[in-house]
N, CA, C and O atoms as a Maestro MAE file, in Angstrom:
{
 s_m_m2io_version
 :::
 2.0.0
}

f_m_ct {
 s_m_title
 :::
 protein
 m_atom[332] {
  # First column is atom index #
  i_m_mmod_type
  r_m_x_coord
  r_m_y_coord
  r_m_z_coord
  i_m_residue_number
  s_m_chain_name
  s_m_pdb_residue_name
  s_m_pdb_atom_name
  i_m_atomic_number
  :::
  1 25 7.170 -1.650 -12.469 1 A "MET " " N  " 7
  2 3 6.004 -1.674 -11.464 1 A "MET " " CA " 6
  3 2 6.210 -1.295 -10.377 1 A "MET " " C  " 6
  4 15 7.186 -1.774 -9.800 1 A "MET " " O  " 8
  5 25 5.432 -0.362 -9.727 2 A "LYS " " N  " 7
  6 3 5.604 -0.252 -8.194 2 A "LYS " " CA " 6
  7 2 4.906 -1.105 -7.120 2 A "LYS " " C  " 6
  8 15 3.765 -1.517 -7.330 2 A "LYS " " O  " 8
  9 25 5.497 -1.357 -6.077 3 A "ILE " " N  " 7
  10 3 4.934 -2.173 -5.093 3 A "ILE " " CA " 6
  11 2 4.793 -1.254 -3.698 3 A "ILE " " C  " 6
  12 15 5.798 -0.666 -3.299 3 A "ILE " " O  " 8
  13 25 3.809 -1.163 -3.124 4 A "TRP " " N  " 7
  14 3 3.620 -0.610 -1.918 4 A "TRP " " CA " 6
  15 2 3.529 -1.626 -0.757 4 A "TRP " " C  " 6
  16 15 2.567 -2.385 -0.631 4 A "TRP " " O  " 8
  17 25 4.601 -1.596 0.094 5 A "GLY " " N  " 7
  18 3 4.594 -2.640 1.340 5 A "GLY " " CA " 6
  19 2 4.163 -1.381 2.735 5 A "GLY " " C  " 6
  20 15 4.593 -0.260 3.006 5 A "GLY " " O  " 8
  21 25 3.200 -2.215 3.305 6 A "LYS " " N  " 7
  22 3 2.962 -1.345 4.579 6 A "LYS " " CA " 6
  23 2 2.676 -2.321 5.720 6 A "LYS " " C  " 6
  24 15 2.211 -3.448 5.550 6 A "LYS " " O  " 8
  25 25 3.019 -1.747 6.977 7 A "LEU " " N  " 7
  26 3 2.841 -2.497 8.117 7 A "LEU " " CA " 6
  27 2 1.764 -1.589 8.929 7 A "LEU " " C  " 6
  28 15 1.925 -0.391 9.161 7 A "LEU " " O  " 8
  29 25 0.483 -2.468 9.376 8 A "LEU " " N  " 7
  30 3 -0.441 -1.820 10.032 8 A "LEU " " CA " 6
  31 2 -0.591 -2.398 11.301 8 A "LEU " " C  " 6
  32 15 -0.244 -3.541 11.597 8 A "LEU " " O  " 8
  33 25 -1.317 -1.268 12.321 9 A "VAL " " N  " 7
  34 3 -1.662 -1.698 13.700 9 A "VAL " " CA " 6
  35 2 -3.206 -1.198 13.536 9 A "VAL " " C  " 6
  36 15 -3.457 -0.058 13.147 9 A "VAL " " O  " 8
  37 25 -4.186 -2.117 13.854 10 A "ASP " " N  " 7
  38 3 -5.397 -1.671 13.789 10 A "ASP " " CA " 6
  39 2 -5.809 -0.538 12.871 10 A "ASP " " C  " 6
  40 15 -6.292 0.529 13.247 10 A "ASP " " O  " 8
  41 25 -5.568 -0.886 11.670 11 A "ASP " " N  " 7
  42 3 -5.841 -0.166 10.517 11 A "ASP " " CA " 6
  43 2 -4.967 1.294 10.530 11 A "ASP " " C  " 6
  44 15 -5.459 2.298 10.014 11 A "ASP " " O  " 8
  45 25 -3.962 1.314 11.006 12 A "LYS " " N  " 7
  46 3 -3.260 2.567 11.038 12 A "LYS " " CA " 6
  47 2 -1.778 2.142 10.632 12 A "LYS " " C  " 6
  48 15 -1.213 1.189 11.171 12 A "LYS " " O  " 8
  49 25 -1.191 2.929 9.634 13 A "VAL " " N  " 7
  50 3 -0.119 2.746 8.766 13 A "VAL " " CA " 6
  51 2 1.062 2.879 9.799 13 A "VAL " " C  " 6
  52 15 1.250 4.027 10.199 13 A "VAL " " O  " 8
  53 25 1.817 1.985 10.255 14 A "ILE " " N  " 7
  54 3 2.976 2.495 11.136 14 A "ILE " " CA " 6
  55 2 4.295 2.637 10.559 14 A "ILE " " C  " 6
  56 15 5.163 3.341 11.076 14 A "ILE " " O  " 8
  57 25 4.506 1.769 9.159 15 A "LYS " " N  " 7
  58 3 5.757 2.052 8.375 15 A "LYS " " CA " 6
  59 2 5.292 1.519 6.934 15 A "LYS " " C  " 6
  60 15 4.483 0.621 6.698 15 A "LYS " " O  " 8
  61 25 5.968 2.255 6.097 16 A "SER " " N  " 7
  62 3 5.665 1.684 4.721 16 A "SER " " CA " 6
  63 2 6.812 2.313 3.886 16 A "SER " " C  " 6
  64 15 7.469 3.318 4.159 16 A "SER " " O  " 8
  65 25 6.920 1.370 2.638 17 A "VAL " " N  " 7
  66 3 7.946 1.508 1.715 17 A "VAL " " CA " 6
  67 2 7.361 1.254 0.283 17 A "VAL " " C  " 6
  68 15 6.507 0.419 -0.016 17 A "VAL " " O  " 8
  69 25 8.039 2.206 -0.597 18 A "THR " " N  " 7
  70 3 7.677 1.607 -1.880 18 A "THR " " CA " 6
  71 2 8.757 1.345 -2.748 18 A "THR " " C  " 6
  72 15 9.665 2.174 -2.816 18 A "THR " " O  " 8
  73 25 8.798 0.136 -3.539 19 A "ILE " " N  " 7
  74 3 9.715 -0.209 -4.170 19 A "ILE " " CA " 6
  75 2 9.511 -0.622 -5.668 19 A "ILE " " C  " 6
  76 15 8.519 -1.284 -5.974 19 A "ILE " " O  " 8
  77 25 10.391 -0.258 -6.564 20 A "GLU " " N  " 7
  78 3 9.987 -0.676 -8.140 20 A "GLU " " CA " 6
  79 2 10.757 -1.796 -8.652 20 A "GLU " " C  " 6
  80 15 11.987 -1.806 -8.597 20 A "GLU " " O  " 8
  81 25 10.156 -2.619 -9.085 21 A "VAL " " N  " 7
  82 3 10.621 -4.122 -9.683 21 A "VAL " " CA " 6
  83 2 10.222 -4.403 -11.200 21 A "VAL " " C  " 6
  84 15 9.206 -3.971 -11.744 21 A "VAL " " O  " 8
  85 25 10.986 -5.029 -11.659 22 A "ASN " " N  " 7
  86 3 10.665 -5.498 -12.910 22 A "ASN " " CA " 6
  87 2 10.231 -6.916 -12.707 22 A "ASN " " C  " 6
  88 15 11.018 -7.776 -12.311 22 A "ASN " " O  " 8
  89 25 8.715 -7.204 -13.037 23 A "PRO " " N  " 7
  90 3 8.393 -8.595 -12.893 23 A "PRO " " CA " 6
  91 2 9.141 -9.453 -13.820 23 A "PRO " " C  " 6
  92 15 9.181 -10.642 -13.506 23 A "PRO " " O  " 8
  93 25 9.707 -9.118 -14.831 24 A "LYS " " N  " 7
  94 3 10.277 -10.288 -15.812 24 A "LYS " " CA " 6
  95 2 11.682 -10.687 -15.077 24 A "LYS " " C  " 6
  96 15 12.265 -11.735 -15.352 24 A "LYS " " O  " 8
  97 25 12.149 -9.784 -14.151 25 A "ASN " " N  " 7
  98 3 13.539 -10.142 -13.538 25 A "ASN " " CA " 6
  99 2 13.572 -10.714 -12.072 25 A "ASN " " C  " 6
  100 15 14.535 -11.230 -11.505 25 A "ASN " " O  " 8
  101 25 12.309 -10.505 -11.591 26 A "ILE " " N  " 7
  102 3 12.316 -11.015 -10.048 26 A "ILE " " CA " 6
  103 2 11.046 -11.840 -9.972 26 A "ILE " " C  " 6
  104 15 9.992 -11.692 -10.592 26 A "ILE " " O  " 8
  105 25 11.430 -12.837 -8.973 27 A "SER " " N  " 7
  106 3 10.182 -13.488 -8.551 27 A "SER " " CA " 6
  107 2 9.376 -12.981 -7.524 27 A "SER " " C  " 6
  108 15 9.906 -12.128 -6.811 27 A "SER " " O  " 8
  109 25 7.970 -13.373 -7.225 28 A "PHE " " N  " 7
  110 3 7.370 -12.689 -6.268 28 A "PHE " " CA " 6
  111 2 7.908 -12.926 -4.952 28 A "PHE " " C  " 6
  112 15 7.859 -12.057 -4.082 28 A "PHE " " O  " 8
  113 25 8.378 -13.974 -4.780 29 A "PHE " " N  " 7
  114 3 8.957 -14.199 -3.381 29 A "PHE " " CA " 6
  115 2 10.262 -13.419 -3.271 29 A "PHE " " C  " 6
  116 15 10.582 -13.035 -2.146 29 A "PHE " " O  " 8
  117 25 10.953 -13.175 -4.175 30 A "GLU " " N  " 7
  118 3 12.019 -12.274 -4.077 30 A "GLU " " CA " 6
  119 2 11.894 -10.957 -3.799 30 A "GLU " " C  " 6
  120 15 12.689 -10.255 -3.173 30 A "GLU " " O  " 8
  121 25 10.617 -10.578 -4.406 31 A "MET " " N  " 7
  122 3 10.028 -9.075 -4.256 31 A "MET " " CA " 6
  123 2 9.538 -9.049 -2.735 31 A "MET " " C  " 6
  124 15 9.561 -7.993 -2.103 31 A "MET " " O  " 8
  125 25 9.101 -10.226 -2.178 32 A "LEU " " N  " 7
  126 3 8.485 -10.168 -0.618 32 A "LEU " " CA " 6
  127 2 9.854 -9.990 0.133 32 A "LEU " " C  " 6
  128 15 10.031 -9.213 1.071 32 A "LEU " " O  " 8
  129 25 10.698 -10.736 -0.359 33 A "GLN " " N  " 7
  130 3 11.939 -10.509 0.579 33 A "GLN " " CA " 6
  131 2 12.388 -9.308 0.682 33 A "GLN " " C  " 6
  132 15 12.851 -8.913 1.752 33 A "GLN " " O  " 8
  133 25 12.327 -8.517 -0.422 34 A "ASN " " N  " 7
  134 3 13.098 -7.244 -0.571 34 A "ASN " " CA " 6
  135 2 12.290 -6.150 0.101 34 A "ASN " " C  " 6
  136 15 12.838 -5.128 0.515 34 A "ASN " " O  " 8
  137 25 10.874 -6.385 0.218 35 A "LEU " " N  " 7
  138 3 10.083 -5.637 0.800 35 A "LEU " " CA " 6
  139 2 10.068 -5.732 2.504 35 A "LEU " " C  " 6
  140 15 9.797 -4.794 3.254 35 A "LEU " " O  " 8
  141 25 10.390 -6.960 2.863 36 A "SER " " N  " 7
  142 3 10.575 -7.448 4.318 36 A "SER " " CA " 6
  143 2 11.720 -6.723 4.847 36 A "SER " " C  " 6
  144 15 11.787 -6.017 5.853 36 A "SER " " O  " 8
  145 25 12.828 -7.096 3.778 37 A "HIS " " N  " 7
  146 3 14.131 -6.251 4.451 37 A "HIS " " CA " 6
  147 2 14.158 -4.821 4.475 37 A "HIS " " C  " 6
  148 15 14.827 -4.239 5.328 37 A "HIS " " O  " 8
  149 25 13.439 -4.151 3.547 38 A "GLU " " N  " 7
  150 3 13.342 -2.740 3.728 38 A "GLU " " CA " 6
  151 2 12.652 -2.330 4.704 38 A "GLU " " C  " 6
  152 15 12.980 -1.257 5.210 38 A "GLU " " O  " 8
  153 25 11.644 -2.977 5.177 39 A "LEU " " N  " 7
  154 3 10.671 -2.810 6.403 39 A "LEU " " CA " 6
  155 2 11.121 -3.399 7.776 39 A "LEU " " C  " 6
  156 15 10.505 -3.260 8.832 39 A "LEU " " O  " 8
  157 25 12.389 -4.136 7.582 40 A "ASN " " N  " 7
  158 3 12.815 -4.628 8.864 40 A "ASN " " CA " 6
  159 2 12.157 -5.612 9.414 40 A "ASN " " C  " 6
  160 15 12.188 -5.717 10.640 40 A "ASN " " O  " 8
  161 25 11.493 -6.451 8.699 41 A "VAL " " N  " 7
  162 3 10.331 -7.437 9.382 41 A "VAL " " CA " 6
  163 2 11.007 -8.723 8.959 41 A "VAL " " C  " 6
  164 15 11.915 -8.634 8.132 41 A "VAL " " O  " 8
  165 25 10.618 -10.076 9.500 42 A "PRO " " N  " 7
  166 3 10.982 -11.180 8.782 42 A "PRO " " CA " 6
  167 2 10.277 -11.440 7.607 42 A "PRO " " C  " 6
  168 15 9.308 -10.730 7.337 42 A "PRO " " O  " 8
  169 25 10.621 -12.365 6.855 43 A "THR " " N  " 7
  170 3 9.772 -12.671 5.649 43 A "THR " " CA " 6
  171 2 8.595 -13.507 5.866 43 A "THR " " C  " 6
  172 15 8.834 -14.555 6.466 43 A "THR " " O  " 8
  173 25 7.560 -13.332 5.576 44 A "PRO " " N  " 7
  174 3 6.327 -14.262 5.885 44 A "PRO " " CA " 6
  175 2 6.352 -15.604 5.141 44 A "PRO " " C  " 6
  176 15 6.969 -15.636 4.076 44 A "PRO " " O  " 8
  177 25 5.820 -16.586 5.534 45 A "VAL " " N  " 7
  178 3 5.273 -17.797 4.948 45 A "VAL " " CA " 6
  179 2 4.556 -17.354 3.547 45 A "VAL " " C  " 6
  180 15 3.592 -16.600 3.679 45 A "VAL " " O  " 8
  181 25 4.903 -17.723 2.272 46 A "LEU " " N  " 7
  182 3 4.407 -17.368 1.118 46 A "LEU " " CA " 6
  183 2 3.342 -18.350 0.621 46 A "LEU " " C  " 6
  184 15 3.805 -19.346 0.066 46 A "LEU " " O  " 8
  185 25 1.933 -18.265 0.714 47 A "LEU " " N  " 7
  186 3 1.193 -19.546 0.091 47 A "LEU " " CA " 6
  187 2 0.494 -19.007 -1.161 47 A "LEU " " C  " 6
  188 15 0.503 -17.817 -1.477 47 A "LEU " " O  " 8
  189 25 0.014 -19.777 -1.701 48 A "ASP " " N  " 7
  190 3 -0.657 -19.765 -3.152 48 A "ASP " " CA " 6
  191 2 -1.864 -18.844 -2.870 48 A "ASP " " C  " 6
  192 15 -2.287 -18.320 -3.900 48 A "ASP " " O  " 8
  193 25 -2.406 -18.572 -1.954 49 A "LYS " " N  " 7
  194 3 -3.467 -17.764 -1.698 49 A "LYS " " CA " 6
  195 2 -2.944 -16.382 -1.799 49 A "LYS " " C  " 6
  196 15 -3.650 -15.535 -2.346 49 A "LYS " " O  " 8
  197 25 -1.644 -16.029 -1.273 50 A "HIS " " N  " 7
  198 3 -1.213 -14.607 -1.362 50 A "HIS " " CA " 6
  199 2 -0.999 -14.374 -2.850 50 A "HIS " " C  " 6
  200 15 -1.544 -13.432 -3.426 50 A "HIS " " O  " 8
  201 25 -0.199 -15.240 -3.468 51 A "VAL " " N  " 7
  202 3 0.050 -15.002 -4.836 51 A "VAL " " CA " 6
  203 2 -1.402 -14.637 -5.632 51 A "VAL " " C  " 6
  204 15 -1.511 -13.565 -6.228 51 A "VAL " " O  " 8
  205 25 -2.310 -15.448 -5.596 52 A "TYR " " N  " 7
  206 3 -3.742 -15.405 -6.225 52 A "TYR " " CA " 6
  207 2 -4.299 -14.215 -5.910 52 A "TYR " " C  " 6
  208 15 -4.959 -13.660 -6.789 52 A "TYR " " O  " 8
  209 25 -4.163 -13.605 -4.666 53 A "ASP " " N  " 7
  210 3 -5.045 -12.346 -4.385 53 A "ASP " " CA " 6
  211 2 -4.023 -11.187 -4.954 53 A "ASP " " C  " 6
  212 15 -4.569 -10.156 -5.348 53 A "ASP " " O  " 8
  213 25 -2.613 -11.264 -5.032 54 A "PHE " " N  " 7
  214 3 -2.157 -10.250 -5.465 54 A "PHE " " CA " 6
  215 2 -2.224 -10.163 -6.955 54 A "PHE " " C  " 6
  216 15 -2.127 -9.047 -7.465 54 A "PHE " " O  " 8
  217 25 -2.411 -11.445 -7.871 55 A "ASN " " N  " 7
  218 3 -2.660 -11.374 -9.313 55 A "ASN " " CA " 6
  219 2 -3.932 -10.902 -9.574 55 A "ASN " " C  " 6
  220 15 -4.104 -10.071 -10.466 55 A "ASN " " O  " 8
  221 25 -5.000 -11.402 -8.796 56 A "MET " " N  " 7
  222 3 -6.476 -10.997 -9.014 56 A "MET " " CA " 6
  223 2 -6.812 -9.649 -8.526 56 A "MET " " C  " 6
  224 15 -7.473 -8.953 -9.296 56 A "MET " " O  " 8
  225 25 -6.451 -9.120 -7.305 57 A "PHE " " N  " 7
  226 3 -6.759 -8.086 -6.844 57 A "PHE " " CA " 6
  227 2 -5.797 -6.908 -6.627 57 A "PHE " " C  " 6
  228 15 -6.195 -5.816 -6.223 57 A "PHE " " O  " 8
  229 25 -4.494 -7.181 -6.917 58 A "HIS " " N  " 7
  230 3 -3.323 -6.274 -6.827 58 A "HIS " " CA " 6
  231 2 -3.084 -5.843 -5.523 58 A "HIS " " C  " 6
  232 15 -2.743 -4.688 -5.267 58 A "HIS " " O  " 8
  233 25 -3.269 -6.848 -4.557 59 A "LEU " " N  " 7
  234 3 -3.258 -6.690 -3.146 59 A "LEU " " CA " 6
  235 2 -3.343 -7.934 -2.446 59 A "LEU " " C  " 6
  236 15 -4.168 -8.795 -2.748 59 A "LEU " " O  " 8
  237 25 -2.407 -8.067 -1.402 60 A "CYS " " N  " 7
  238 3 -2.311 -9.107 -0.503 60 A "CYS " " CA " 6
  239 2 -1.992 -8.934 0.857 60 A "CYS " " C  " 6
  240 15 -1.187 -8.044 1.132 60 A "CYS " " O  " 8
  241 25 -2.497 -9.652 1.802 61 A "VAL " " N  " 7
  242 3 -2.406 -9.383 3.066 61 A "VAL " " CA " 6
  243 2 -1.707 -10.579 3.918 61 A "VAL " " C  " 6
  244 15 -2.061 -11.758 3.917 61 A "VAL " " O  " 8
  245 25 -0.659 -10.015 4.627 62 A "PHE " " N  " 7
  246 3 -0.118 -11.077 5.397 62 A "PHE " " CA " 6
  247 2 -0.343 -10.857 7.082 62 A "PHE " " C  " 6
  248 15 0.151 -9.934 7.730 62 A "PHE " " O  " 8
  249 25 -1.127 -11.832 7.565 63 A "LYS " " N  " 7
  250 3 -1.373 -11.708 9.152 63 A "LYS " " CA " 6
  251 2 -0.318 -12.274 10.026 63 A "LYS " " C  " 6
  252 15 0.476 -13.074 9.533 63 A "LYS " " O  " 8
  253 25 -0.230 -11.938 11.277 64 A "PRO " " N  " 7
  254 3 0.856 -12.163 12.209 64 A "PRO " " CA " 6
  255 2 0.809 -13.906 12.142 64 A "PRO " " C  " 6
  256 15 1.912 -14.370 12.428 64 A "PRO " " O  " 8
  257 25 -0.026 -14.753 11.888 65 A "ASP " " N  " 7
  258 3 -0.141 -16.180 11.509 65 A "ASP " " CA " 6
  259 2 0.735 -16.635 10.549 65 A "ASP " " C  " 6
  260 15 1.165 -17.788 10.510 65 A "ASP " " O  " 8
  261 25 1.086 -15.509 9.557 66 A "ASP " " N  " 7
  262 3 1.684 -15.939 8.322 66 A "ASP " " CA " 6
  263 2 3.396 -15.893 8.535 66 A "ASP " " C  " 6
  264 15 4.265 -16.173 7.709 66 A "ASP " " O  " 8
  265 25 3.529 -15.474 9.833 67 A "PHE " " N  " 7
  266 3 5.026 -15.541 10.074 67 A "PHE " " CA " 6
  267 2 5.570 -16.546 11.222 67 A "PHE " " C  " 6
  268 15 4.906 -16.958 12.173 67 A "PHE " " O  " 8
  269 25 6.725 -16.807 10.970 68 A "ILE " " N  " 7
  270 3 7.243 -17.876 11.816 68 A "ILE " " CA " 6
  271 2 7.465 -17.109 13.315 68 A "ILE " " C  " 6
  272 15 6.936 -17.504 14.354 68 A "ILE " " O  " 8
  273 25 8.294 -16.017 13.218 69 A "GLU " " N  " 7
  274 3 8.562 -15.211 14.359 69 A "GLU " " CA " 6
  275 2 7.494 -14.371 14.753 69 A "GLU " " C  " 6
  276 15 6.585 -14.096 13.970 69 A "GLU " " O  " 8
  277 25 7.540 -13.945 15.914 70 A "LYS " " N  " 7
  278 3 6.379 -12.938 16.590 70 A "LYS " " CA " 6
  279 2 6.671 -11.544 16.103 70 A "LYS " " C  " 6
  280 15 7.727 -10.938 16.289 70 A "LYS " " O  " 8
  281 25 5.551 -11.080 15.419 71 A "VAL " " N  " 7
  282 3 5.712 -9.590 14.973 71 A "VAL " " CA " 6
  283 2 4.687 -8.608 15.995 71 A "VAL " " C  " 6
  284 15 3.867 -8.967 16.840 71 A "VAL " " O  " 8
  285 25 5.053 -7.369 15.592 72 A "ASN " " N  " 7
  286 3 4.269 -6.519 16.549 72 A "ASN " " CA " 6
  287 2 3.433 -5.504 15.643 72 A "ASN " " C  " 6
  288 15 3.396 -4.297 15.884 72 A "ASN " " O  " 8
  289 25 2.793 -6.082 14.621 73 A "PHE " " N  " 7
  290 3 2.015 -5.621 13.767 73 A "PHE " " CA " 6
  291 2 0.790 -6.264 13.462 73 A "PHE " " C  " 6
  292 15 0.935 -7.457 13.729 73 A "PHE " " O  " 8
  293 25 -0.524 -6.003 12.963 74 A "SER " " N  " 7
  294 3 -1.695 -6.728 12.594 74 A "SER " " CA " 6
  295 2 -1.650 -7.079 11.294 74 A "SER " " C  " 6
  296 15 -2.138 -8.161 10.967 74 A "SER " " O  " 8
  297 25 -1.103 -6.295 10.401 75 A "ARG " " N  " 7
  298 3 -1.209 -6.528 8.938 75 A "ARG " " CA " 6
  299 2 0.049 -6.375 8.265 75 A "ARG " " C  " 6
  300 15 0.723 -5.455 8.729 75 A "ARG " " O  " 8
  301 25 0.602 -7.042 7.246 76 A "PHE " " N  " 7
  302 3 1.627 -6.657 6.392 76 A "PHE " " CA " 6
  303 2 0.995 -6.701 5.058 76 A "PHE " " C  " 6
  304 15 0.686 -7.809 4.620 76 A "PHE " " O  " 8
  305 25 0.742 -5.550 4.292 77 A "VAL " " N  " 7
  306 3 0.081 -5.382 2.979 77 A "VAL " " CA " 6
  307 2 0.833 -5.094 1.921 77 A "VAL " " C  " 6
  308 15 1.748 -4.278 2.030 77 A "VAL " " O  " 8
  309 25 0.585 -5.665 0.846 78 A "LEU " " N  " 7
  310 3 1.490 -5.422 -0.510 78 A "LEU " " CA " 6
  311 2 0.155 -5.073 -1.466 78 A "LEU " " C  " 6
  312 15 -0.927 -5.640 -1.619 78 A "LEU " " O  " 8
  313 25 0.670 -4.041 -1.951 79 A "GLU " " N  " 7
  314 3 -0.174 -3.276 -2.941 79 A "GLU " " CA " 6
  315 2 0.534 -2.905 -4.330 79 A "GLU " " C  " 6
  316 15 1.580 -2.257 -4.378 79 A "GLU " " O  " 8
  317 25 -0.136 -3.376 -5.431 80 A "TYR " " N  " 7
  318 3 0.479 -2.902 -6.587 80 A "TYR " " CA " 6
  319 2 -0.203 -1.389 -6.901 80 A "TYR " " C  " 6
  320 15 -1.400 -1.141 -7.043 80 A "TYR " " O  " 8
  321 25 1.041 -0.374 -6.970 81 A "LEU " " N  " 7
  322 3 0.659 0.996 -7.521 81 A "LEU " " CA " 6
  323 2 0.505 1.312 -9.033 81 A "LEU " " C  " 6
  324 15 1.534 1.130 -9.684 81 A "LEU " " O  " 8
  325 25 -0.455 1.699 -9.638 82 A "LYS " " N  " 7
  326 3 -0.611 1.881 -10.976 82 A "LYS " " CA " 6
  327 2 0.103 3.430 -11.312 82 A "LYS " " C  " 6
  328 15 -0.076 4.450 -10.647 82 A "LYS " " O  " 8
  329 25 0.796 3.314 -12.305 83 A "ASN " " N  " 7
  330 3 1.670 4.454 -12.840 83 A "ASN " " CA " 6
  331 2 0.724 5.565 -13.148 83 A "ASN " " C  " 6
  332 15 1.147 6.629 -13.601 83 A "ASN " " O  " 8
  :::
 }
 m_bond[331] {
  # First column is bond index #
  i_m_from
  i_m_to
  i_m_order
  :::
  1 1 2 1
  2 2 3 1
  3 3 4 2
  4 3 5 1
  5 5 6 1
  6 6 7 1
  7 7 8 2
  8 7 9 1
  9 9 10 1
  10 10 11 1
  11 11 12 2
  12 11 13 1
  13 13 14 1
  14 14 15 1
  15 15 16 2
  16 15 17 1
  17 17 18 1
  18 18 19 1
  19 19 20 2
  20 19 21 1
  21 21 22 1
  22 22 23 1
  23 23 24 2
  24 23 25 1
  25 25 26 1
  26 26 27 1
  27 27 28 2
  28 27 29 1
  29 29 30 1
  30 30 31 1
  31 31 32 2
  32 31 33 1
  33 33 34 1
  34 34 35 1
  35 35 36 2
  36 35 37 1
  37 37 38 1
  38 38 39 1
  39 39 40 2
  40 39 41 1
  41 41 42 1
  42 42 43 1
  43 43 44 2
  44 43 45 1
  45 45 46 1
  46 46 47 1
  47 47 48 2
  48 47 49 1
  49 49 50 1
  50 50 51 1
  51 51 52 2
  52 51 53 1
  53 53 54 1
  54 54 55 1
  55 55 56 2
  56 55 57 1
  57 57 58 1
  58 58 59 1
  59 59 60 2
  60 59 61 1
  61 61 62 1
  62 62 63 1
  63 63 64 2
  64 63 65 1
  65 65 66 1
  66 66 67 1
  67 67 68 2
  68 67 69 1
  69 69 70 1
  70 70 71 1
  71 71 72 2
  72 71 73 1
  73 73 74 1
  74 74 75 1
  75 75 76 2
  76 75 77 1
  77 77 78 1
  78 78 79 1
  79 79 80 2
  80 79 81 1
  81 81 82 1
  82 82 83 1
  83 83 84 2
  84 83 85 1
  85 85 86 1
  86 86 87 1
  87 87 88 2
  88 87 89 1
  89 89 90 1
  90 90 91 1
  91 91 92 2
  92 91 93 1
  93 93 94 1
  94 94 95 1
  95 95 96 2
  96 95 97 1
  97 97 98 1
  98 98 99 1
  99 99 100 2
  100 99 101 1
  101 101 102 1
  102 102 103 1
  103 103 104 2
  104 103 105 1
  105 105 106 1
  106 106 107 1
  107 107 108 2
  108 107 109 1
  109 109 110 1
  110 110 111 1
  111 111 112 2
  112 111 113 1
  113 113 114 1
  114 114 115 1
  115 115 116 2
  116 115 117 1
  117 117 118 1
  118 118 119 1
  119 119 120 2
  120 119 121 1
  121 121 122 1
  122 122 123 1
  123 123 124 2
  124 123 125 1
  125 125 126 1
  126 126 127 1
  127 127 128 2
  128 127 129 1
  129 129 130 1
  130 130 131 1
  131 131 132 2
  132 131 133 1
  133 133 134 1
  134 134 135 1
  135 135 136 2
  136 135 137 1
  137 137 138 1
  138 138 139 1
  139 139 140 2
  140 139 141 1
  141 141 142 1
  142 142 143 1
  143 143 144 2
  144 143 145 1
  145 145 146 1
  146 146 147 1
  147 147 148 2
  148 147 149 1
  149 149 150 1
  150 150 151 1
  151 151 152 2
  152 151 153 1
  153 153 154 1
  154 154 155 1
  155 155 156 2
  156 155 157 1
  157 157 158 1
  158 158 159 1
  159 159 160 2
  160 159 161 1
  161 161 162 1
  162 162 163 1
  163 163 164 2
  164 163 165 1
  165 165 166 1
  166 166 167 1
  167 167 168 2
  168 167 169 1
  169 169 170 1
  170 170 171 1
  171 171 172 2
  172 171 173 1
  173 173 174 1
  174 174 175 1
  175 175 176 2
  176 175 177 1
  177 177 178 1
  178 178 179 1
  179 179 180 2
  180 179 181 1
  181 181 182 1
  182 182 183 1
  183 183 184 2
  184 183 185 1
  185 185 186 1
  186 186 187 1
  187 187 188 2
  188 187 189 1
  189 189 190 1
  190 190 191 1
  191 191 192 2
  192 191 193 1
  193 193 194 1
  194 194 195 1
  195 195 196 2
  196 195 197 1
  197 197 198 1
  198 198 199 1
  199 199 200 2
  200 199 201 1
  201 201 202 1
  202 202 203 1
  203 203 204 2
  204 203 205 1
  205 205 206 1
  206 206 207 1
  207 207 208 2
  208 207 209 1
  209 209 210 1
  210 210 211 1
  211 211 212 2
  212 211 213 1
  213 213 214 1
  214 214 215 1
  215 215 216 2
  216 215 217 1
  217 217 218 1
  218 218 219 1
  219 219 220 2
  220 219 221 1
  221 221 222 1
  222 222 223 1
  223 223 224 2
  224 223 225 1
  225 225 226 1
  226 226 227 1
  227 227 228 2
  228 227 229 1
  229 229 230 1
  230 230 231 1
  231 231 232 2
  232 231 233 1
  233 233 234 1
  234 234 235 1
  235 235 236 2
  236 235 237 1
  237 237 238 1
  238 238 239 1
  239 239 240 2
  240 239 241 1
  241 241 242 1
  242 242 243 1
  243 243 244 2
  244 243 245 1
  245 245 246 1
  246 246 247 1
  247 247 248 2
  248 247 249 1
  249 249 250 1
  250 250 251 1
  251 251 252 2
  252 251 253 1
  253 253 254 1
  254 254 255 1
  255 255 256 2
  256 255 257 1
  257 257 258 1
  258 258 259 1
  259 259 260 2
  260 259 261 1
  261 261 262 1
  262 262 263 1
  263 263 264 2
  264 263 265 1
  265 265 266 1
  266 266 267 1
  267 267 268 2
  268 267 269 1
  269 269 270 1
  270 270 271 1
  271 271 272 2
  272 271 273 1
  273 273 274 1
  274 274 275 1
  275 275 276 2
  276 275 277 1
  277 277 278 1
  278 278 279 1
  279 279 280 2
  280 279 281 1
  281 281 282 1
  282 282 283 1
  283 283 284 2
  284 283 285 1
  285 285 286 1
  286 286 287 1
  287 287 288 2
  288 287 289 1
  289 289 290 1
  290 290 291 1
  291 291 292 2
  292 291 293 1
  293 293 294 1
  294 294 295 1
  295 295 296 2
  296 295 297 1
  297 297 298 1
  298 298 299 1
  299 299 300 2
  300 299 301 1
  301 301 302 1
  302 302 303 1
  303 303 304 2
  304 303 305 1
  305 305 306 1
  306 306 307 1
  307 307 308 2
  308 307 309 1
  309 309 310 1
  310 310 311 1
  311 311 312 2
  312 311 313 1
  313 313 314 1
  314 314 315 1
  315 315 316 2
  316 315 317 1
  317 317 318 1
  318 318 319 1
  319 319 320 2
  320 319 321 1
  321 321 322 1
  322 322 323 1
  323 323 324 2
  324 323 325 1
  325 325 326 1
  326 326 327 1
  327 327 328 2
  328 327 329 1
  329 329 330 1
  330 330 331 1
  331 331 332 2
  :::
 }
}
């Protein structure tokens, strides 16, 4: 499965990356860590709401309040890409 991670400032994509993962071999948190590393941003705090949104809508959004460190973007979005 392919996951698109993108950083947005005021609805404008400033940086994005796509990774391919096998959901049987990797946890959601590990996937989030990999995307964060690829985008060179800190890993956000993962809440049940994020996992629920991703499972239900194939999309989850992290806002600056979800990070312990200060970030320079308005949203970090994870989106499942269908093949």
